[in-house]
C-alpha positions in Angstrom: 136.9 21.7 72.4 140.1 20.8 74.3 139.0 17.1 74.3 138.5 17.2 70.5 141.9 18.6 69.8 143.6 16.1 72.1 141.9 13.2 70.5 143.0 14.3 67.0 146.6 14.6 68.2 146.7 11.3 70.2 144.4 9.0 68.3 147.1 7.5 66.1 149.2 6.5 69.1 146.4 5.4 71.3 144.7 3.3 68.5 147.7 1.0 68.6 147.1 0.1 72.2 145.1 -3.0 72.8 143.0 -2.5 75.9 139.4 -3.0 77.2 138.6 -6.4 75.7 137.3 -4.7 72.5 140.6 -5.0 70.7 140.9 -4.3 67.0 143.3 -5.7 64.5 145.8 -3.5 62.6 143.5 -3.0 59.6 140.6 -1.8 61.9 142.8 0.5 63.9 143.8 2.4 60.7 140.2 3.3 59.8 139.9 7.1 59.4 137.3 9.1 61.2 134.6 10.7 59.2 133.5 14.3 59.6 130.1 15.7 58.9 129.0 19.3 58.7 125.7 19.9 60.5 122.9 22.1 59.4 121.8 22.5 63.0 123.6 24.4 65.7 124.1 21.1 67.7 123.5 17.4 67.3 119.9 16.5 67.9 118.9 13.2 69.6 117.2 11.1 67.0 115.4 7.8 66.8 115.6 5.7 63.6 112.7 3.3 63.7 113.0 -0.1 62.0 109.3 -0.9 62.1 109.3 -4.1 60.2 107.8 -7.1 62.0 110.5 -9.2 60.3 108.2 -11.5 58.2 111.4 -12.9 56.6 112.2 -14.4 60.0 109.0 -16.5 60.2 107.3 -19.3 58.2 104.1 -20.9 59.4 104.4 -19.2 62.7 107.9 -20.6 63.3 111.3 -19.0 63.2 113.3 -20.0 60.2 116.7 -21.7 60.8 119.2 -20.4 59.9 117.9 -16.9 60.6 117.7 -14.9 57.3 119.5 -11.5 57.4 117.6 -8.3 57.6 117.3 -6.4 54.3 116.7 -2.9 55.7 118.0 0.3 54.1 118.3 3.8 55.3 115.4 4.8 53.1 113.1 2.4 55.0 113.7 3.8 58.4 111.4 6.4 60.1 113.3 9.3 61.7 112.0 11.0 64.8 113.8 14.0 66.2 114.0 14.8 69.9 115.4 18.3 70.3 115.8 19.8 73.8 112.5 21.3 75.0 112.2 24.9 76.1 113.7 26.3 78.2 116.4 23.8 77.4 119.1 24.5 74.8 122.4 22.9 74.0 124.3 24.9 76.6 121.9 23.6 79.3 121.8 19.9 78.4 124.4 19.0 81.1 123.1 21.5 83.7 119.7 19.9 83.7 118.6 16.3 83.3 118.1 16.2 79.6 116.5 12.8 79.4 114.2 13.4 82.3 112.5 16.2 80.4 113.0 15.0 76.9 109.9 13.6 75.1 112.0 10.5 74.1 111.0 9.1 77.5 107.3 10.1 77.7 106.5 9.6 74.0 108.5 6.4 73.4 107.5 5.1 70.0 106.3 1.5 70.5 106.5 0.6 66.8 110.2 -0.4 67.1 110.4 -2.5 70.3 114.2 -3.1 69.8 115.0 0.5 70.7 115.7 0.5 74.4 113.4 2.8 76.5 116.3 4.8 77.9 115.7 6.8 81.1 119.3 7.8 82.1 122.8 7.8 80.7 126.0 8.9 82.3 129.8 8.4 82.2 131.0 5.6 84.5 133.2 6.4 87.5 136.2 5.0 85.6 135.4 7.3 82.7 136.0 4.4 80.4 132.4 3.4 79.8 129.0 5.0 79.2 126.3 3.5 81.4 122.7 3.3 80.3 119.5 2.7 82.4 116.4 1.7 80.5 113.1 0.2 81.4 111.1 -2.7 79.9 108.2 -1.1 78.1 106.5 -4.4 77.8 105.9 -4.5 81.6 103.6 -1.5 81.3 100.8 -3.1 79.4 100.1 -6.8 80.1 97.2 -9.1 80.5 94.3 -10.2 78.3 93.5 -6.6 77.2 97.0 -6.1 75.7 97.7 -9.4 73.8 98.5 -7.6 70.5 100.7 -5.0 72.2 102.6 -7.6 74.1 103.4 -9.3 70.8 104.5 -6.1 69.3 106.8 -5.4 72.2 108.5 -8.8 72.3 111.7 -7.1 71.2 111.9 -5.4 74.7 112.4 -8.9 76.2 115.0 -9.8 73.6 117.2 -6.9 74.8 117.7 -8.7 78.1 119.0 -11.8 76.3 122.7 -11.7 75.4 124.0 -12.5 71.9 127.5 -13.0 70.6 129.0 -11.5 67.5 132.2 -11.6 65.4 133.9 -8.6 64.0 134.3 -8.3 60.2 137.0 -5.7 59.5 136.4 -3.4 56.5 137.9 -0.4 54.8 134.9 1.9 55.3 133.1 0.5 58.4 133.5 -2.3 60.9 130.8 -4.9 60.4 129.6 -7.7 62.6 127.9 -11.0 62.1 126.1 -13.3 64.6 128.4 -16.0 65.7 128.9 -18.3 68.8 132.1 -17.7 70.7 134.9 -20.2 69.9 135.6 -23.0 72.3 137.9 -22.0 75.2 140.8 -24.1 73.9 140.3 -23.4 70.2 143.4 -21.5 68.9 142.5 -21.7 65.3 140.4 -18.5 65.5 141.3 -15.1 66.8 139.2 -14.8 70.0 139.7 -11.0 70.1 137.2 -10.6 67.2 134.4 -12.4 69.1 132.3 -10.5 71.6 130.0 -12.5 73.9 127.1 -11.4 76.1 126.4 -8.3 74.2 123.3 -6.7 72.6 124.2 -3.3 71.2 126.8 -1.7 68.9 128.1 1.6 70.1 129.4 4.4 67.9 130.8 7.6 69.4 131.1 11.1 68.0 132.8 14.4 68.9 131.3 17.8 68.2 133.1 21.0 67.4 130.7 23.9 68.0 132.9 26.5 66.3 132.8 24.7 63.0 129.6 22.8 63.6 131.4 19.6 62.6 130.6 16.2 63.9 133.4 13.7 63.9 132.5 10.0 63.8 134.9 7.7 65.6 135.3 4.7 63.3 136.3 2.4 66.1 133.0 1.0 67.3 132.5 -1.0 70.5 130.0 -3.7 71.7 128.0 -3.3 74.8 128.3 -5.2 78.0 125.9 -6.2 80.8 126.6 -5.7 84.5 125.4 -9.3 84.9 123.8 -11.9 82.7 120.1 -11.3 82.9 119.3 -14.7 81.3 121.5 -16.5 83.9 119.9 -14.7 86.8 116.4 -15.6 85.5 117.4 -19.2 85.2 118.7 -19.2 88.8 115.5 -17.6 90.1 112.8 -19.3 87.9 114.1 -22.7 86.8 111.4 -24.3 84.6 109.8 -21.0 83.7 110.7 -19.3 80.4 112.3 -15.8 80.4 109.7 -14.8 77.7 106.0 -15.3 78.4 103.8 -15.0 75.3 100.8 -13.9 77.2 99.7 -13.3 80.8 100.4 -10.6 83.3 104.2 -11.2 83.2 104.4 -9.5 86.6 106.5 -11.9 88.6 109.8 -11.3 87.0 110.6 -7.9 88.5 114.3 -8.3 87.7 113.4 -7.9 84.1 111.9 -4.5 84.6 115.1 -2.4 84.5 117.7 -2.9 81.8 121.3 -1.8 82.5 124.1 -1.9 80.0 127.4 -0.1 79.2 129.2 1.0 76.1 133.0 0.9 76.5 134.7 4.0 75.1 137.0 3.3 72.0 140.7 3.3 72.8 141.1 6.6 71.0 138.8 8.3 73.5 140.3 6.7 76.6 142.2 9.8 77.6 141.9 12.4 80.3 138.3 13.5 80.4 137.6 16.8 82.2 136.3 16.4 85.8 135.0 20.0 86.0 131.3 20.6 85.7 130.4 21.7 82.2 127.0 22.5 80.6 127.9 21.1 77.2 128.2 17.4 76.3 131.8 16.1 75.8 130.7 13.5 73.3 127.7 11.8 71.7 126.9 8.1 71.3 124.7 6.1 68.9 123.2 2.9 70.2 122.4 0.2 67.5 120.5 -2.9 68.8 121.6 -6.3 67.5 118.2 -7.7 66.5 117.3 -11.4 66.9 114.1 -13.1 67.7 113.3 -13.4 71.4 114.3 -16.8 72.9 111.6 -18.8 74.6 111.4 -21.9 76.7 114.4 -24.3 76.7 116.5 -21.8 74.7 119.1 -20.7 77.3 122.2 -19.3 75.6 124.7 -20.6 78.2 128.2 -21.9 78.1 129.2 -24.7 80.5 130.8 -22.2 82.9 127.3 -20.8 83.5 125.5 -23.9 84.6 128.4 -26.3 85.5 126.9 -29.2 83.5 123.5 -29.0 85.0 121.8 -28.4 81.7 121.8 -30.7 78.7 122.0 -29.8 75.0 118.2 -30.2 74.5 117.5 -27.1 76.6 120.4 -25.0 75.4 120.3 -22.5 72.5 122.1 -23.8 69.4 123.5 -20.6 67.9 125.0 -22.4 64.9 121.6 -23.9 64.0 119.5 -20.9 64.8 121.7 -18.1 63.2 123.8 -19.9 60.7 127.4 -19.0 60.0 126.9 -16.0 57.7 124.3 -13.8 59.3 125.9 -10.4 58.7 124.2 -7.4 60.4 123.2 -4.4 58.3 125.4 -1.3 58.1 124.8 1.2 60.9 123.2 3.7 58.6 120.7 1.0 57.5 119.9 -0.1 61.0 117.2 1.1 63.5 119.0 3.0 66.3 119.3 5.8 68.8 121.6 8.5 67.5 123.3 11.5 69.1 122.6 10.7 72.8 124.5 13.4 74.7 127.2 12.3 77.2 128.0 14.9 79.9 131.3 15.1 81.9 131.3 13.4 85.2 131.9 15.5 88.3 133.8 13.7 91.0 131.6 14.2 94.0 133.8 12.0 96.2 136.8 14.2 95.6 134.7 17.3 96.1 133.4 15.9 99.5 136.9 15.1 100.6 138.0 18.7 99.8 135.1 20.0 101.9 136.1 17.8 104.8 139.6 19.1 104.7 138.3 22.7 104.9 136.1 21.7 107.8 138.6 19.7 109.9 141.9 21.1 110.9 144.9 19.3 109.2 146.2 18.1 112.6 142.9 16.4 113.3 142.5 14.6 109.9 143.6 11.3 111.3 141.5 11.4 114.4 138.2 9.5 114.4 134.8 11.0 114.8 133.3 11.2 118.2 131.6 8.1 119.3 128.0 7.7 118.3 125.5 7.5 121.2 123.8 4.1 121.8 120.5 5.4 120.4 121.2 6.0 116.7 117.9 7.9 116.2 119.2 10.8 118.3 122.8 10.5 117.2 124.5 13.4 115.6 128.0 13.1 114.0 130.2 16.1 114.9 133.8 16.8 114.1 136.5 17.5 116.7 135.9 21.2 116.4 132.2 20.8 117.3 131.0 21.7 113.8 128.2 19.5 112.5 129.1 17.4 109.5 126.4 17.5 106.8 125.5 14.3 105.0 125.0 14.4 101.3 122.7 11.3 101.2 119.8 9.9 103.2 119.1 6.2 103.3 115.5 5.7 102.2 115.5 1.9 101.7 117.6 -1.2 101.2 117.1 -4.4 99.3 118.6 -7.9 99.4 120.1 -9.4 96.3 121.9 -12.7 95.5 125.7 -12.8 95.2 125.3 -14.4 91.8 124.3 -11.0 90.4 128.0 -10.3 90.3 128.6 -12.8 87.5 
């Protein structure tokens, strides 16, 4: 509740700041937030399925260029509610792992493959992004027995392939269209309205339980990847497409887990409580940007990705494939996840340091731990006052990864 009041007081001032890469122009910043009175005691996590197989995208088994826009409306979407399961209730969502026990994981509806199969969501350590961890549902059923299902789930692979969009400011809602980023030295276009290497539109909400009012934050953001999955695949499997039409599709294990982040709008980038609470501090909607999955010799790279090693005949031509005016549908007309609860983040590192201060006398804080014996299997770390220091984590495995994952 305190967060909601602070946002309403500060949002006009904060909205003028241009931070986070997702900067908005003056017209966009002045959009007013919309409020909605709920008929339920709390926002319920909901999936809006866009079940169309997009026949308008194909002609004679080939993708049409430029890509026709989707003509979906809110009335054509199928809505599926995922309320907390007993004994869960709204005031227990953040105390227990909501998604772990929610049927949205176990009963994922495969009729809309562009909805990510989300397994976890949490506020980042910087408290400026919401991090998502999803799984590639298409990896679960492969081979000759699942040819039709693999075709139905092609959208799961598309979620690993970045796209770029351009913002279209509006009086009611920010809209986006598919568009390649401008050349690095092109000053004729405002580069702040272009967002590259993204795949989702993120819309945030605040909830007032006293009035049962849900406030929609009009400043939407676009998702980011921790690294470019398409680039990593090219580095690992040159000559092999990221998308395999048929087969076991078991070799590309790095395409099993999908991670992405939704930056918080500038109006929400204020102090977020660090104390542990049992109620969500906000909710987020995740709207996939839907495009056909790219196949062999369709790498959507800029020159800084490959350093000139690839020629134009193996690169994805966004202008040709998408056209210049492929406007995405409104959020309410798009398949999406809605009302995903975001819980406050407890600073465990700070908590651990406080415990150390209580355990170790102040005069000994700067002294090192006793030397560990040569045999690490029998070693026990103790403090200077002979009290054993408990470790919060246990190493159960490690993995090697390439430094190029940092890109």
